[in-house]
C-alpha positions, 0 to 999 in steps of 0.5 A: 630154281634148285632141287633134287631127284634121286640124289641128283642136285638139279638146277634150272629155270622157269618162266615167271608166267609158269608160277601162274600156270602158263610157261615153261620149266627146265631142270638139269643135272650131271649124273655120276657117269657124266651123262646129262639128266634133263627135264622140261615142262610146258606149263599150260593149266590154271592154278587150282582153287588152292593156288597149286600149279600142276604139270608133267616134267618130261625127262631124259630116258622117257621118264615123266614126273608129275609135279605140283608147284606152290608159290610161297611169296613174291617170285618164290615157291616150292615144288614136289613131284614123283614118277608114280605113287611111292616113287622117288621124290622130286623137291624144288625151290624156286626164287628170282635169285639163283643164289638165294634158291641154292642157299635156301634149298637145304632148309626147304628140303628138310621141311618138306621131308619132315612134313611127309613123314 
């Protein structure tokens, strides 16, 4: 899993079952000051009728980000999240291969940003 929030590049992992609505997810980054920024989620909700998985990431400093994941193929998908309406956007791309997630993230991020404008 690879992503970005407030300019921080995030890396992480998700249980495979998380893509189906039941599992856990962890994201982490190191801030400019060298501090750790960590977010975790226990995913325990079935997908919506449109196949979206929703949850809450609990992050360092008590920050909570609401997120939605959408599978776009076998063992891969995209996610977006926010702390609140109009807040900074969390963008995620997950793939079974961490290298592939990192490689494809810039294009996924550009597509998501273009779609929300």
